[in-house]
C-alpha positions in Angstrom: 98.7 108.9 89.8 100.2 110.8 92.7 103.9 110.4 93.4 103.0 110.0 97.1 101.3 106.8 96.1 104.6 105.4 94.6 106.5 106.7 97.5 104.3 104.7 99.9 104.6 101.6 97.6 108.4 101.7 97.5 108.5 102.3 101.3 106.5 99.1 101.7 103.6 101.1 103.2 101.2 100.2 100.3 100.6 96.7 99.0 101.1 95.9 95.4 97.4 94.9 95.1 96.4 98.4 96.5 98.8 100.1 94.0 97.2 98.1 91.1 93.7 98.8 92.3 94.4 102.6 92.4 96.0 102.5 88.9 93.3 100.5 87.3 90.6 102.7 88.8 92.2 105.6 87.0 92.6 103.7 83.7 89.0 102.5 83.8 87.4 105.9 84.1 85.6 107.1 81.0 87.9 109.6 79.0 85.7 112.6 79.8 86.1 111.8 83.5 89.8 111.2 83.5 91.8 113.6 85.7 94.5 115.7 84.2 97.6 115.6 86.3 99.8 118.5 86.8 103.1 117.8 88.5 104.2 120.2 91.1 108.0 120.4 91.3 109.2 121.4 94.7 112.3 121.4 96.9 112.3 118.1 98.8 114.1 117.3 102.0 114.9 113.9 100.7 115.2 112.2 97.3 114.1 108.6 97.0 116.8 106.7 95.4 115.5 103.9 93.4 117.5 100.8 92.7 117.2 97.9 90.0 115.5 95.8 92.7 112.5 98.1 92.9 111.9 97.5 89.1 112.8 93.8 89.3 109.9 93.6 91.9 107.5 95.1 89.6 108.5 92.9 86.6 108.3 89.8 88.8 104.8 90.9 89.8 103.8 91.1 86.1 105.3 87.6 85.4 103.5 86.2 88.4 100.1 87.8 87.3 100.0 90.0 90.4 100.2 93.3 88.4 98.6 94.1 85.1 101.1 95.3 82.5 98.9 98.2 81.6 99.8 99.7 85.0 103.4 100.2 84.1 103.1 103.2 81.8 101.4 105.2 84.5 104.2 104.2 87.0 106.8 105.1 84.4 105.2 108.4 83.6 104.9 109.4 87.3 108.5 108.4 88.1 110.0 110.2 85.1 107.9 113.4 85.7 108.6 113.6 89.4 111.6 115.2 91.1 111.1 113.1 94.1 112.7 109.9 92.6 116.1 109.4 91.2 118.1 106.4 89.9 121.7 106.2 88.8 121.3 103.3 86.3 120.9 103.6 82.7 119.2 100.3 82.5 116.4 101.5 84.7 116.1 104.5 82.3 115.8 102.1 79.4 113.2 99.9 81.1 111.1 103.0 81.9 111.4 104.1 78.3 109.9 100.7 77.1 107.2 101.0 79.8 106.3 104.5 78.5 106.7 104.2 74.8 106.1 100.4 74.1 107.9 98.6 71.4 106.8 96.0 69.0 109.8 93.9 69.9 109.1 94.1 73.6 105.2 94.1 74.1 104.2 94.8 77.7 101.4 92.2 77.5 104.0 89.3 77.2 105.6 87.7 80.3 108.7 87.0 78.2 109.2 90.8 77.9 109.2 91.3 81.7 111.5 88.2 82.1 113.9 90.0 79.7 113.7 93.3 81.6 114.6 91.3 84.7 117.7 89.9 82.9 118.7 93.5 81.9 118.2 94.8 85.4 120.2 92.0 86.9 122.9 92.3 84.4 122.5 88.8 83.1 121.8 90.2 79.6 122.9 93.2 77.7 120.5 95.8 76.6 119.7 95.7 72.8 121.6 98.0 70.5 
């Protein structure tokens, strides 16, 4: 996934359904046809500061069956590998870690997991130890 795609999504220039379609198209390619991505780090005029609300929106979309959970690891990988996006919240970093690495206690396929992520991101619930 290109970081520009996420930039368009977070700027409300790309619908969630379009974002999901692009991700699923990548995921559904046969392994021998999958593209290897190389991130180019560059000096940028502006950094996109992401807030908890951006991630709450994605979690709510999963809970509402508007975004497939299998899209989240690609989003997390793109965000964590890019110098274009930043966030100043350890909770966001933890949620991205769970999206990337998965955890048997917090399976991405379960809506209750995303409801819990929302509670972490809103401060309603503490992160697990």
